[in-house]
C-alpha positions in Angstrom: 20.0 12.2 -16.6 20.4 13.6 -13.0 22.8 16.3 -12.1 25.7 14.7 -10.2 26.5 17.9 -8.6 23.5 17.7 -6.5 22.4 15.0 -3.8 20.3 11.7 -5.1 20.5 8.5 -6.2 21.0 6.5 -9.3 19.0 3.9 -10.8 19.9 0.3 -10.4 20.6 -2.0 -13.7 21.1 -5.9 -14.1 20.1 -8.1 -16.5 19.1 -11.3 -14.3 16.8 -10.2 -11.6 15.8 -7.1 -9.4 14.0 -6.5 -6.3 13.0 -3.1 -5.1 11.7 -2.3 -1.1 11.4 -0.2 1.7 14.3 -1.9 3.8 17.4 -3.1 2.5 17.5 -6.3 4.6 14.0 -7.0 2.9 15.6 -6.5 -0.7 18.6 -8.6 -0.1 16.7 -11.5 1.2 14.7 -11.5 -2.1 17.7 -11.7 -3.5 19.1 -14.3 -1.8 16.0 -16.2 -2.3 16.2 -15.8 -6.0 20.0 -17.0 -6.3 18.5 -19.9 -4.0 16.3 -20.9 -7.2 13.2 -19.3 -6.2 11.1 -17.2 -8.8 9.7 -13.8 -7.9 6.8 -15.1 -6.1 9.0 -16.8 -3.7 11.2 -13.6 -3.2 8.3 -11.4 -2.7 6.7 -13.2 0.2 10.2 -13.5 1.9 10.9 -9.8 1.7 6.9 -8.9 2.6 6.9 -11.3 5.9 10.3 -9.7 6.9 9.1 -6.2 6.2 6.8 -6.8 9.1 9.8 -6.9 11.3 11.6 -4.3 9.6 8.8 -1.9 9.7 6.3 -3.1 12.4 4.5 0.5 12.1 3.7 0.0 8.5 2.8 -3.7 8.1 2.7 -7.2 9.4 0.6 -10.5 9.9 -2.0 -9.2 11.3 -2.5 -7.2 8.1 -4.1 -7.5 4.2 -2.3 -7.5 1.0 -2.9 -7.4 -2.5 -0.7 -8.5 -5.6 -0.3 -8.0 -9.4 1.4 -10.9 -10.8 2.8 -11.2 -14.4 3.8 -15.1 -14.9 5.4 -16.5 -17.8 2.7 -18.6 -19.7 -0.1 -17.1 -18.1 -2.4 -15.3 -20.3 -2.8 -11.9 -18.8 -2.0 -10.3 -15.5 -3.1 -12.1 -12.3 -4.8 -9.9 -9.3 -4.9 -11.5 -5.9 -7.2 -9.9 -3.2 -5.6 -10.7 0.5 -8.1 -8.3 2.3 -9.9 -10.0 5.0 -13.5 -9.8 6.1 -15.1 -7.7 8.8 -15.9 -10.3 11.8 -19.8 -11.5 11.3 -20.8 -9.6 14.5 -19.9 -5.8 13.4 -22.9 -3.8 13.0 -23.3 -0.5 11.7 -26.5 -0.2 13.3 -25.4 -0.8 16.9 -22.0 1.8 16.1 -24.3 4.4 14.7 -26.7 4.0 18.0 -23.5 4.4 20.4 -23.4 7.9 18.9 -20.2 7.0 16.6 -20.6 9.0 12.9 -17.3 6.9 12.0 -15.8 3.6 13.5 -13.1 4.6 16.3 -9.6 4.3 14.9 -8.2 2.3 17.4 -10.7 0.4 18.9 -11.3 -3.4 18.1 -14.8 -2.8 16.0 -12.0 -1.3 13.5 -10.1 -5.0 13.7 -10.8 -7.3 10.3 -9.6 -10.7 9.6 -6.0 -10.8 8.9 -6.0 -11.7 4.8 -2.1 -11.6 4.0 -1.0 -14.7 5.5 -3.5 -16.5 3.4 -2.6 -14.6 0.3 0.9 -15.6 0.7 -0.1 -18.8 1.3 -2.4 -19.4 -1.8 0.5 -17.4 -4.0 3.5 -19.6 -2.6 1.1 -22.8 -3.5 0.0 -21.6 -6.5 3.0 -19.9 -8.3 6.0 -20.3 -5.9 8.8 -22.8 -6.9 10.5 -23.3 -3.2 8.9 -25.0 -0.2 7.1 -22.1 2.2 9.3 -23.2 4.9 12.5 -22.2 3.0 10.9 -19.1 2.1 9.8 -18.0 5.6 13.1 -18.9 7.1 15.0 -15.3 6.9 12.0 -13.5 8.8 12.0 -16.7 11.5 16.1 -16.0 11.6 15.5 -11.8 12.0 12.5 -12.2 14.2 14.8 -14.5 16.6 17.8 -12.5 16.3 16.6 -9.1 15.7 16.6 -6.2 13.2 18.5 -2.9 13.8 16.0 -0.3 13.7 16.4 2.2 10.3 16.3 5.7 10.5 12.8 6.3 8.9 11.5 3.5 10.6 12.8 5.0 13.9 11.3 8.4 13.3 7.9 7.0 12.1 7.9 4.7 15.6 8.8 7.6 17.7 6.0 9.9 16.0 3.6 6.7 16.9 5.0 6.7 20.4 4.2 10.5 21.0 0.6 10.4 19.6 0.2 7.3 22.2 -0.9 4.8 19.6 0.4 1.7 21.2 -1.9 0.5 24.1 -2.2 -2.6 26.3 0.3 -5.4 25.6 1.4 -4.0 22.4 3.4 -1.8 24.2 5.3 -4.7 26.1 5.9 -6.1 22.6 7.0 -2.8 20.5 8.4 -0.5 23.4 11.5 -1.2 25.1 11.4 -0.2 29.0 8.2 2.1 27.5 10.3 4.0 24.9 10.9 3.4 20.9 14.0 2.5 19.4 16.3 4.8 17.9 18.1 4.2 15.0 20.1 1.3 15.3 18.6 -0.4 18.2 18.2 -3.9 17.4 14.0 -4.9 17.4 13.6 -8.6 18.3 10.3 -10.6 18.0 10.6 -14.2 18.9 6.9 -14.7 19.5 6.6 -13.7 16.0 9.0 -16.4 15.0 7.0 -19.0 16.9 4.2 -18.0 14.6 6.1 -17.9 11.4 7.0 -21.3 12.1 3.8 -22.4 12.6 2.9 -21.1 9.2 6.0 -22.7 7.6 5.0 -26.3 9.0 1.3 -26.1 8.8 0.6 -23.4 6.1 -2.4 -21.1 6.5 -4.0 -23.7 9.1 -0.9 -22.5 11.2 -2.2 -19.0 11.5 -6.0 -19.4 11.0 -6.7 -22.6 13.1 -4.9 -23.9 16.1 -2.8 -21.7 19.1 -2.4 -18.9 17.0 -6.0 -18.3 16.2 -7.2 -19.0 19.4 -4.5 -16.3 20.9 -6.1 -13.9 18.2 -9.5 -14.5 19.0 -9.1 -14.5 22.7 -7.2 -11.5 22.7 -9.9 -9.7 20.8 -12.9 -10.8 22.7 -11.2 -9.6 26.0 -10.8 -6.2 24.2 -14.6 -6.2 23.8 -14.8 -7.4 20.0 -17.1 -10.0 18.2 -14.6 -12.0 16.6 -14.9 -15.8 16.7 -13.2 -18.6 15.4 -15.2 -19.6 12.7 -14.5 -15.8 11.3 -10.5 -16.8 10.9 -10.9 -20.3 9.7 -12.7 -19.7 6.4 -10.6 -18.8 3.1 -10.0 -15.0 2.8 -7.7 -14.4 -0.4 -9.1 -15.1 -4.1 -8.2 -14.2 -7.3 -9.9 -11.3 -9.5 -9.3 -9.6 -13.1 -7.2 -6.6 -13.0 -8.9 -3.5 -14.3 -6.9 -1.1 -16.7 -6.8 2.5 -18.7 -4.9 4.4 -20.9 -2.5 7.1 -20.6 -0.9 8.6 -23.5 -0.4 5.4 -25.0 0.8 3.5 -22.0 -1.9 1.1 -20.0 -2.1 1.7 -16.5 -3.1 -1.8 -14.8 -4.7 -1.8 -11.3 -6.2 -3.9 -8.8 -10.3 -3.4 -8.9 -12.3 -2.9 -5.7 -12.1 -3.2 -3.0 -8.7 -1.4 -3.8 -9.1 2.3 -4.8 -7.3 1.0 -8.1 -10.0 2.8 -10.4 -9.4 5.9 -8.6 -6.3 6.2 -10.4 -7.6 5.2 -13.8 -10.1 7.9 -13.5 -7.7 10.5 -12.6 -5.8 9.7 -15.3 -8.5 9.9 -17.9 -9.5 13.6 -16.6 -5.3 14.9 -16.9 -5.7 13.4 -20.6 -8.3 16.3 -21.2 -5.0 18.5 -20.4 -1.8 19.4 -22.3 0.2 18.3 -19.0 3.4 17.8 -21.1 3.2 21.7 -21.9 3.5 22.8 -18.1 6.3 23.1 -16.1 6.8 19.6 -14.7 7.3 21.3 -11.1 5.5 24.5 -11.5 2.0 25.7 -10.3 0.0 24.8 -13.1 0.6 21.4 -13.1 0.0 21.4 -9.3 -3.7 22.8 -9.5 -5.0 20.8 -12.3 -3.8 17.4 -10.9 -5.0 18.6 -7.4 -8.5 19.4 -9.1 -8.5 16.0 -10.8 -7.7 14.3 -7.6 -10.6 16.2 -5.9 -12.7 14.9 -8.4 -11.8 11.2 -8.9 -11.4 10.8 -4.9 -14.9 12.3 -4.4 -16.3 9.5 -7.1 -14.0 6.8 -5.3 -15.5 7.8 -1.8 -19.4 7.2 -3.2 -18.7 4.0 -4.9 -15.6 1.9 -3.9 -16.6 -0.8 -1.7 -16.6 -4.7 -1.3 -16.2 -6.0 -4.7 -19.8 -7.5 -3.9 -21.4 -4.1 -3.4 -19.1 -1.8 -6.0 -21.6 -1.6 -8.4 -20.6 1.5 -10.5 -17.2 0.7 -11.7 -18.1 1.1 -15.6 -19.3 4.7 -14.5 -16.4 5.4 -12.6 -13.8 4.2 -15.4 -15.8 5.7 -18.3 -14.0 7.9 -20.4 -17.5 10.0 -20.5 -17.4 10.2 -16.9 -13.6 11.7 -17.0 -14.9 14.4 -19.4 -17.5 15.5 -17.8 -15.6 15.9 -14.6 -12.4 17.5 -16.3 -15.0 20.1 -17.7 -15.6 21.2 -14.1 -11.8 22.1 -13.4 -11.2 25.9 -13.6 -7.4 26.3 -14.9 -7.4 29.7 -13.0 -9.3 28.8 -9.5 -9.6 26.3 -7.1 -12.5 24.0 -6.7 -14.0 23.9 -3.2 -13.4 21.0 -1.3 -15.4 18.0 -1.9 -17.3 16.2 1.3 -15.3 14.8 3.8 -15.2 11.3 4.2 -16.8 9.0 6.8 -14.4 6.3 6.5 -10.8 6.6 7.3 -7.7 6.9 5.5 -3.9 6.4 6.1 -0.4 6.4 5.2 1.1 3.8 6.7 2.2 0.6 4.2 4.9 -1.2 2.5 5.2 -1.9 -1.3 7.7 -4.2 -3.0 8.2 -5.4 -6.6 10.6 -8.3 -7.7 10.9 -9.3 -11.4 13.1 -12.6 -11.9 15.3 -13.9 -14.7 12.0 -15.5 -16.6 10.5 -12.0 -16.4 7.9 -13.3 -14.0 7.0 -10.2 -12.3 5.2 -9.5 -8.9 3.9 -5.8 -7.7 2.9 -6.5 -3.6 1.6 -4.1 -1.2 0.8 -4.6 2.2 -0.3 -3.1 5.4 -2.0 -3.0 8.9 -3.7 0.4 7.9 -2.3 3.2 10.3 0.6 3.5 12.2 0.8 0.1 14.1 -2.6 -0.6 13.0 -5.3 -0.8 15.7 -2.4 -0.4 18.3 -3.6 -3.5 19.9 -1.8 -6.9 19.8 -2.7 -10.7 21.0 -1.7 -11.5 24.3 0.6 -14.3 23.8 2.3 -13.9 20.1 2.3 -10.0 20.0 0.5 -9.8 16.4 -0.6 -6.3 15.8 -4.2 -6.1 14.6 -4.9 -3.9 11.6 -7.5 -1.3 11.6 -8.8 -1.9 8.0 -12.4 -1.7 9.4 -11.8 2.0 10.1 -12.0 2.1 6.3 -15.9 1.4 6.4 -18.8 4.1 6.2 -21.3 4.3 9.2 -23.8 5.7 6.3 -26.8 3.8 6.6 -27.5 2.3 2.6 -23.7 3.5 1.6 -22.1 0.8 -0.5 -19.0 0.5 2.0 -21.5 0.6 5.1 -19.9 -1.6 7.7 -21.4 -5.0 7.8 -20.3 -8.4 9.2 -18.5 -10.6 7.1 -18.0 -7.6 4.5 -14.5 -6.4 3.2 -14.0 -2.5 3.5 -12.8 0.0 1.1 -9.0 -0.3 0.8 -6.2 2.4 0.2 -3.6 0.2 -0.9 -3.1 -0.7 -4.3 -0.6 -2.4 -6.3 0.4 -1.2 -10.3 1.9 -2.1 -13.4 2.5 -0.3 -16.8 2.2 -1.8 -20.0 3.2 -1.2 -23.4 2.4 -3.1 -26.7 0.8 -5.9 -24.7 3.8 -6.5 -22.4 4.2 -5.7 -18.6 7.0 -2.9 -18.8 7.0 -1.7 -14.9 5.9 -3.1 -11.9 5.3 -0.4 -9.2 3.7 0.8 -6.4 3.3 4.0 -4.5 3.0 4.0 -0.3 1.2 6.7 1.5 -2.5 5.9 1.8 -4.9 8.0 0.3 -2.5 9.4 -1.7 -1.4 6.0 -3.8 -3.6 6.8 -6.6 -2.3 10.2 -7.1 0.9 8.8 -6.7 0.6 6.1 -9.4 -0.8 9.2 -11.7 1.8 11.4 -10.9 4.7 8.5 -11.5 2.9 7.5 -14.8 2.8 11.5 -16.0 6.8 12.5 -14.9 7.8 9.2 -16.9 5.4 9.5 -20.0 4.8 13.4 -19.9 8.3 14.4 -19.0 10.5 11.9 -20.2 12.1 11.1 -16.6 13.4 7.6 -15.6 11.8 5.8 -12.9 14.3 7.1 -10.3 13.8 10.8 -11.2 10.1 10.4 -11.5 10.4 8.9 -7.9 12.6 11.4 -6.5 10.7 14.9 -8.0 8.7 16.7 -5.5 4.9 15.8 -4.8 2.0 17.6 -3.9 -1.3 15.9 -2.4 -4.4 17.8 -1.8 -5.9 16.1 1.4 -8.9 17.0 4.0 -8.7 20.7 2.6 -5.1 21.4 2.4 -2.8 21.4 -0.8 0.3 19.5 0.6 3.6 20.4 -1.0 6.9 19.1 -0.4 9.8 20.9 0.5 10.9 20.3 -2.9 8.6 23.2 -4.5 9.6 26.6 -4.9 8.2 29.3 -2.6 7.3 31.0 -5.7 4.9 28.0 -6.6 3.3 27.8 -3.5 2.4 31.9 -3.6 1.1 31.2 -7.1 -1.4 28.1 -5.9 -2.5 30.7 -2.7 -3.2 33.1 -5.4 -5.7 30.8 -7.3 -7.5 29.8 -3.7 -5.4 27.0 -2.2 -4.6 26.7 1.2 -1.3 25.4 1.1 1.1 23.5 3.9 4.5 21.4 4.0 3.7 17.8 5.5 5.5 16.9 8.4 6.3 13.5 6.7 6.9 13.5 2.9 4.3 12.1 0.8 4.5 8.3 0.5 7.1 6.4 -0.9 7.6 4.0 -3.9 9.0 1.4 -5.7 9.3 0.1 -9.4 11.5 -1.7 -11.8 11.4 -1.0 -15.5 11.6 -3.8 -17.9 13.7 -2.8 -21.2 12.5 -6.0 -23.2 14.8 -5.0 -26.1 17.8 -4.8 -24.1 17.0 -7.3 -21.8 18.1 -4.9 -18.9 16.2 -4.4 -15.8 16.3 -0.7 -13.9 15.5 -0.5 -10.6 14.4 2.3 -8.4 13.5 3.0 -4.8 12.5 6.1 -2.9 14.8 8.1 -0.5 11.6 9.2 1.4 12.2 5.6 2.8 15.1 3.4 3.9 15.2 0.9 1.4 16.8 0.5 -2.2 16.7 -1.8 -5.1 19.0 -4.7 -6.0 19.8 -6.6 -8.8 22.4 -9.1 -10.3 
């Protein structure tokens, strides 16, 4: 139990249904959809699309998504890959010849075809209960009438503006008289309402064909892109089989490549070789061992995770033998050197949401445009932000994740679920780009090794080794930083908190749902 003398938030309990998102309007919208007769899939889609308006710096219909779905009567968890491909004209050789070692972050070459809309339409068709028009109605309403900008969103928006992220016509759609919104300013996107109405009426064809697709392709070509209408027209979303591993008796279920879920499983396997529960949960020893495990797991990720057709070493990555060998490299009293610098980009801008309904259908969904405001480029007519997910490709010749036309890049976004005794007991996710596998394992360890409830496990301070630096949130004591520096770590306090998270724990014995939402974001959990 938390100390009620100190700032914090309580877990949310309900018996019927629950939703947790990073914005209150999205959470409430999901609850409204459930009360109107929708199921968890309907509610998740409604909340996700609305989040593209509540947090446009994080996500939008020009992005990608991944989902895990546990449906009553279905044999096993379903993984949906909603990531789009690179245009057929993308060439790593051309980019190398132009002198690039990485794909420029804010360039048209980094723009891949959006996969999220196709995924939402497929989910709605196969698993939803309500018509898509009803599910999208709240987002259409808020796109037209506007959304008051929340504090964390306004902060992120201001940082992106200072960095000059938005360019061209994107400034007209996402700045007001050249300035970012302040908390409480109303952001409207009537042109996106028009797009959502097309999707509501015509499904995926309303986005990937017709006037919307024409706007997307014409805008990209004007920016120098190789994108063609047939790059958009074909199907993008598809079902996969989840992958999983076990940590102290709890099954961790992840999305397979091109997502980085295998990284979380590998990291958990490495940590299983240490008595984590004997450490101070917020002490230097735990931070050190976790940072070393992350270095090794992420270095493995950078070698193997790629398009599903190119990721051929998945079994090796998830092998207990591999984890044991890597664990043997960790010195409990000395930091390892930094692993090789990755040649593809990583990011920290994502939304994650989860919904559990009265039938205990569970949805774990993550949705992103990669970096803040994606590529910073938008379509001329409808103002749809283009994701820069293609910056996740490598330009190293022969690498499994080498950029190529028609290929999907390595993705950082991963939804998660925990299972116990063959039942889903917690859909969850941790935002924060590259941090996500580390975040999944930290949350799992907080609960399994230290007995924290979901909300306390989310609230707890975070650390993350990234780009040669061990980042520690201000929740860590000065003495912890000193101890870590003494054994060879370079430490820093990051400008922004590390990621965000949502979770819903399902207490099957008591018939109760326990919702948790990260105070690092603007959101909340609501149940009924």
